[in-house]
DRENROMI-662420 format. One record per residue (C-alpha): residue number from 1; residue in one letter; x, y, z negated. Coordinates in Angstrom, 3 decimals. Layout:
! DRENROMI-662420
+-----+------+----------+----------+----------+
!  nr ! rest !     east !    north !       up !
+-----+------+----------+----------+----------+
! NUM !    a !        X !        Y !        Z !
...
+-----+------+----------+----------+----------+
//
This chain:
! DRENROMI-662420
+-----+------+----------+----------+----------+
!  nr ! rest !     east !    north !       up !
+-----+------+----------+----------+----------+
!   1 !    m !   91.899 !   21.412 !  -69.546 !
!   2 !    s !   94.524 !   18.796 !  -69.076 !
!   3 !    l !   94.513 !   15.434 !  -67.434 !
!   4 !    r !   95.310 !   13.968 !  -70.845 !
!   5 !    h !   92.053 !   15.226 !  -72.301 !
!   6 !    a !   90.046 !   14.190 !  -69.277 !
!   7 !    v !   91.342 !   10.616 !  -69.627 !
!   8 !    l !   90.681 !   10.607 !  -73.374 !
!   9 !    g !   87.181 !   11.926 !  -72.737 !
!  10 !    l !   86.423 !    9.203 !  -70.196 !
!  11 !    l !   87.819 !    6.482 !  -72.440 !
!  12 !    s !   85.717 !    7.766 !  -75.336 !
!  13 !    a !   82.716 !    6.348 !  -73.454 !
!  14 !    g !   84.301 !    2.885 !  -73.418 !
!  15 !    p !   87.308 !    0.889 !  -72.227 !
!  16 !    a !   88.312 !    1.150 !  -68.573 !
!  17 !    s !   91.124 !    0.220 !  -66.244 !
!  18 !    g !   93.174 !    2.800 !  -64.388 !
!  19 !    y !   91.229 !    1.907 !  -61.242 !
!  20 !    d !   87.904 !    2.397 !  -63.052 !
!  21 !    l !   89.065 !    5.771 !  -64.348 !
!  22 !    l !   90.195 !    6.842 !  -60.877 !
!  23 !    k !   86.772 !    5.974 !  -59.441 !
!  24 !    t !   85.057 !    7.914 !  -62.219 !
!  25 !    f !   87.295 !   10.895 !  -61.475 !
!  26 !    e !   86.355 !   10.704 !  -57.803 !
!  27 !    l !   82.646 !   10.550 !  -58.607 !
!  28 !    s !   82.408 !   13.101 !  -61.382 !
!  29 !    l !   85.491 !   15.053 !  -62.439 !
!  30 !    e !   87.020 !   15.726 !  -59.025 !
!  31 !    n !   85.219 !   19.061 !  -58.770 !
!  32 !    v !   86.446 !   20.106 !  -62.212 !
!  33 !    w !   89.857 !   18.514 !  -62.603 !
!  34 !    p !   91.077 !   16.392 !  -59.680 !
!  35 !    a !   93.752 !   13.763 !  -60.252 !
!  36 !    t !   95.726 !   11.478 !  -57.988 !
!  37 !    q !   96.312 !    7.810 !  -58.674 !
!  38 !    s !   99.963 !    8.390 !  -59.565 !
!  39 !    q !   99.084 !   11.235 !  -61.949 !
!  40 !    l !   96.421 !    9.145 !  -63.656 !
!  41 !    y !   98.587 !    6.052 !  -64.150 !
!  42 !    a !  101.514 !    8.170 !  -65.399 !
!  43 !    e !   99.209 !    9.878 !  -67.907 !
!  44 !    l !   97.863 !    6.526 !  -69.122 !
!  45 !    g !  101.461 !    5.457 !  -69.764 !
!  46 !    r !  102.198 !    8.630 !  -71.744 !
!  47 !    l !   98.992 !    8.305 !  -73.758 !
!  48 !    a !   99.842 !    4.699 !  -74.599 !
!  49 !    q !  103.385 !    5.662 !  -75.675 !
!  50 !    e !  101.935 !    8.340 !  -77.965 !
!  51 !    g !   99.421 !    5.926 !  -79.482 !
!  52 !    l !   96.377 !    7.806 !  -78.180 !
!  53 !    v !   95.227 !    4.833 !  -76.083 !
!  54 !    r !   96.087 !    1.148 !  -76.117 !
!  55 !    v !   95.765 !   -1.768 !  -73.755 !
!  56 !    a !   92.609 !   -3.603 !  -74.776 !
!  57 !    a !   92.808 !   -6.392 !  -72.189 !
!  58 !    e !   95.006 !   -7.576 !  -69.359 !
!  59 !    g !   93.740 !   -9.271 !  -66.249 !
!  60 !    p !   94.986 !  -10.709 !  -62.990 !
!  61 !    r !   97.595 !   -8.838 !  -60.914 !
!  62 !    g !   98.686 !   -6.750 !  -63.903 !
!  63 !    r !   95.289 !   -5.088 !  -64.355 !
!  64 !    k !   95.114 !   -3.350 !  -67.720 !
!  65 !    e !   92.028 !   -2.113 !  -69.472 !
!  66 !    y !   92.644 !    0.789 !  -71.822 !
!  67 !    e !   90.709 !    1.972 !  -74.837 !
!  68 !    i !   90.998 !    5.126 !  -76.881 !
!  69 !    t !   92.485 !    4.846 !  -80.389 !
!  70 !    e !   91.355 !    6.755 !  -83.483 !
!  71 !    e !   94.359 !    9.062 !  -82.954 !
!  72 !    g !   93.141 !    9.624 !  -79.407 !
!  73 !    r !   89.632 !   10.453 !  -80.612 !
!  74 !    a !   91.091 !   12.892 !  -83.147 !
!  75 !    e !   93.152 !   14.568 !  -80.399 !
!  76 !    l !   90.082 !   14.809 !  -78.147 !
!  77 !    r !   87.939 !   16.299 !  -80.937 !
!  78 !    h !   90.703 !   18.771 !  -81.812 !
!  79 !    w !   91.008 !   19.880 !  -78.209 !
!  80 !    l !   87.229 !   20.122 !  -77.742 !
!  81 !    v !   86.467 !   22.342 !  -80.723 !
!  82 !    e !   89.689 !   23.947 !  -81.944 !
!  83 !    v !   91.683 !   24.824 !  -78.827 !
!  84 !    s !   90.394 !   27.817 !  -76.882 !
!  85 !    p !   89.890 !   27.114 !  -73.194 !
!  86 !    a !   92.380 !   28.689 !  -70.832 !
!  87 !    v !   90.868 !   31.514 !  -68.804 !
!  88 !    n !   92.259 !   31.643 !  -65.311 !
!  89 !    r !   92.105 !   35.218 !  -64.127 !
!  90 !    r !   94.068 !   34.636 !  -60.944 !
!  91 !    s !   91.987 !   34.378 !  -57.825 !
!  92 !    d !   93.625 !   34.100 !  -54.442 !
!  93 !    m !   90.229 !   34.706 !  -52.871 !
!  94 !    l !   89.602 !   37.993 !  -54.733 !
!  95 !    l !   93.166 !   39.192 !  -54.268 !
!  96 !    r !   92.538 !   39.011 !  -50.527 !
!  97 !    v !   89.331 !   41.023 !  -50.940 !
!  98 !    f !   91.330 !   43.882 !  -52.457 !
!  99 !    f !   93.369 !   44.175 !  -49.273 !
! 100 !    l !   90.744 !   43.518 !  -46.603 !
! 101 !    d !   91.065 !   47.119 !  -45.441 !
! 102 !    q !   94.291 !   45.998 !  -43.761 !
! 103 !    v !   92.456 !   43.851 !  -41.214 !
! 104 !    g !   89.543 !   46.038 !  -40.155 !
! 105 !    t !   85.860 !   45.728 !  -40.886 !
! 106 !    g !   85.128 !   42.978 !  -38.350 !
! 107 !    a !   87.789 !   40.647 !  -39.732 !
! 108 !    a !   86.843 !   41.581 !  -43.311 !
! 109 !    r !   83.192 !   40.778 !  -42.662 !
! 110 !    g !   84.198 !   37.494 !  -41.036 !
! 111 !    y !   86.286 !   36.548 !  -44.072 !
! 112 !    l !   83.390 !   37.252 !  -46.417 !
! 113 !    e !   80.957 !   35.334 !  -44.220 !
! 114 !    r !   83.308 !   32.333 !  -44.294 !
! 115 !    l !   83.367 !   32.560 !  -48.094 !
! 116 !    a !   79.569 !   32.416 !  -48.080 !
! 117 !    e !   79.630 !   29.391 !  -45.766 !
! 118 !    r !   82.185 !   27.653 !  -47.987 !
! 119 !    a !   80.009 !   28.294 !  -51.049 !
! 120 !    v !   77.012 !   26.771 !  -49.249 !
! 121 !    h !   79.103 !   23.723 !  -48.317 !
! 122 !    e !   80.378 !   23.278 !  -51.893 !
! 123 !    h !   76.840 !   23.732 !  -53.228 !
! 124 !    d !   75.562 !   21.023 !  -50.879 !
! 125 !    q !   78.333 !   18.672 !  -51.996 !
! 126 !    l !   77.380 !   19.224 !  -55.620 !
! 127 !    l !   73.732 !   18.536 !  -54.803 !
! 128 !    g !   74.845 !   15.202 !  -53.354 !
! 129 !    i !   76.662 !   14.398 !  -56.574 !
! 130 !    r !   73.556 !   15.296 !  -58.575 !
! 131 !    e !   71.635 !   12.532 !  -56.819 !
! 132 !    f !   74.289 !   10.067 !  -57.964 !
! 133 !    v !   74.379 !   11.390 !  -61.540 !
! 134 !    i !   70.607 !   11.310 !  -61.971 !
! 135 !    g !   70.449 !    7.711 !  -60.778 !
! 136 !    q !   73.040 !    6.505 !  -63.280 !
! 137 !    g !   71.105 !    6.607 !  -66.550 !
! 138 !    d !   70.939 !    8.966 !  -69.475 !
! 139 !    d !   74.012 !    8.337 !  -71.630 !
! 140 !    a !   75.905 !   11.253 !  -73.185 !
! 141 !    l !   78.553 !   11.410 !  -70.437 !
! 142 !    r !   75.826 !   11.699 !  -67.803 !
! 143 !    l !   73.975 !   14.370 !  -69.802 !
! 144 !    y !   77.016 !   16.580 !  -70.273 !
! 145 !    g !   78.231 !   15.787 !  -66.774 !
! 146 !    d !   74.892 !   17.064 !  -65.488 !
! 147 !    i !   75.280 !   20.224 !  -67.574 !
! 148 !    a !   78.734 !   20.801 !  -66.046 !
! 149 !    l !   77.308 !   20.063 !  -62.602 !
! 150 !    e !   74.601 !   22.674 !  -63.155 !
! 151 !    w !   77.344 !   25.240 !  -63.886 !
! 152 !    g !   78.928 !   24.375 !  -60.543 !
! 153 !    l !   75.601 !   24.697 !  -58.738 !
! 154 !    r !   74.898 !   28.076 !  -60.296 !
! 155 !    l !   78.445 !   29.268 !  -59.617 !
! 156 !    t !   78.364 !   28.296 !  -55.944 !
! 157 !    a !   74.933 !   29.920 !  -55.575 !
! 158 !    a !   76.309 !   33.121 !  -57.123 !
! 159 !    q !   79.403 !   32.981 !  -54.909 !
! 160 !    r !   77.228 !   32.645 !  -51.797 !
! 161 !    e !   74.993 !   35.504 !  -52.887 !
! 162 !    w !   77.985 !   37.743 !  -53.668 !
! 163 !    a !   79.760 !   36.939 !  -50.382 !
! 164 !    e !   76.608 !   37.637 !  -48.362 !
! 165 !    w !   76.112 !   40.914 !  -50.239 !
! 166 !    a !   79.761 !   41.907 !  -49.673 !
! 167 !    a !   79.562 !   41.029 !  -45.962 !
! 168 !    g !   76.432 !   43.192 !  -45.762 !
! 169 !    r !   78.286 !   46.108 !  -47.359 !
! 170 !    v !   81.085 !   45.776 !  -44.814 !
! 171 !    a !   78.560 !   45.506 !  -41.969 !
! 172 !    a !   76.945 !   48.742 !  -43.172 !
! 173 !    l !   80.372 !   50.389 !  -43.179 !
! 174 !    e !   80.900 !   49.191 !  -39.601 !
! 175 !    q !   77.611 !   50.789 !  -38.556 !
! 176 !    e !   78.512 !   54.054 !  -40.305 !
! 177 !    k !   81.853 !   54.192 !  -38.526 !
! 178 !    a !   80.476 !   53.271 !  -35.094 !
! 179 !    p !   79.256 !   56.814 !  -34.259 !
! 180 !    e !   82.583 !   58.264 !  -35.435 !
! 181 !    q !   84.528 !   55.835 !  -33.258 !
! 182 !    e !   82.261 !   56.575 !  -30.282 !
! 183 !    k !   82.771 !   60.303 !  -30.757 !
! 184 !    a !   86.552 !   59.825 !  -30.939 !
! 185 !    l !   86.470 !   57.855 !  -27.663 !
! 186 !    e !   84.458 !   60.589 !  -25.947 !
! 187 !    q !   87.009 !   63.226 !  -26.991 !
! 188 !    k !   89.872 !   61.290 !  -25.371 !
+-----+------+----------+----------+----------+
//
C-alpha cells in the first residue's frame, strides 16, 4: 500500500482538507499505514500535480479542501483490483527468535513473554478503536474499516497465543535442563 492510495481512498468518500485527512489517519489508518503531517501534505501536492485530486474549495488561512478526480478514482480502482499486494516477509521480531539460543532460556522466555504482552496491548488498543468505529455509522468506509480492524484483532490474538505457546516451550526446555545443570554443579 502507498500513502497515495490511502489518500485517494479517503477522498473517495468525499472532499476533505489535509487536516481532516490527518485526523482520519490518526483515528483509522494509523494501525495500517501511519503518515505524518508533512508526508500527507506533500502527497496531496503530488496528487494534485498529477491530476488525481483537485482543490474543491479554499477557506481562511490557506485551508484547502481536496476532492478526488475521475483519474484519481481510476487509479484507486486499478490499484485495488489489478495490482497484487506486496507481501512483506521480513520480520525483525521473528529474526530474533531464530537466534534466541544466544541469550539463554531465561532471556529467551522473557523476550517471548514481552511479545505476548505487546500483543495484548495492541489488541486492547484496537478494541478501543472498535468502539469509535461502531459509533460512527454504517457507511462503506466504516464497514470495510471494521473488516480491516477485525483482521488486526485476530492477528494480535494469534500473536499473543503464539508467543505464550513459544514461551511455554522455552520454559519446558528450562525445566528439562535444570536437572542436567544441577548434576554438572554437583560434579564440580
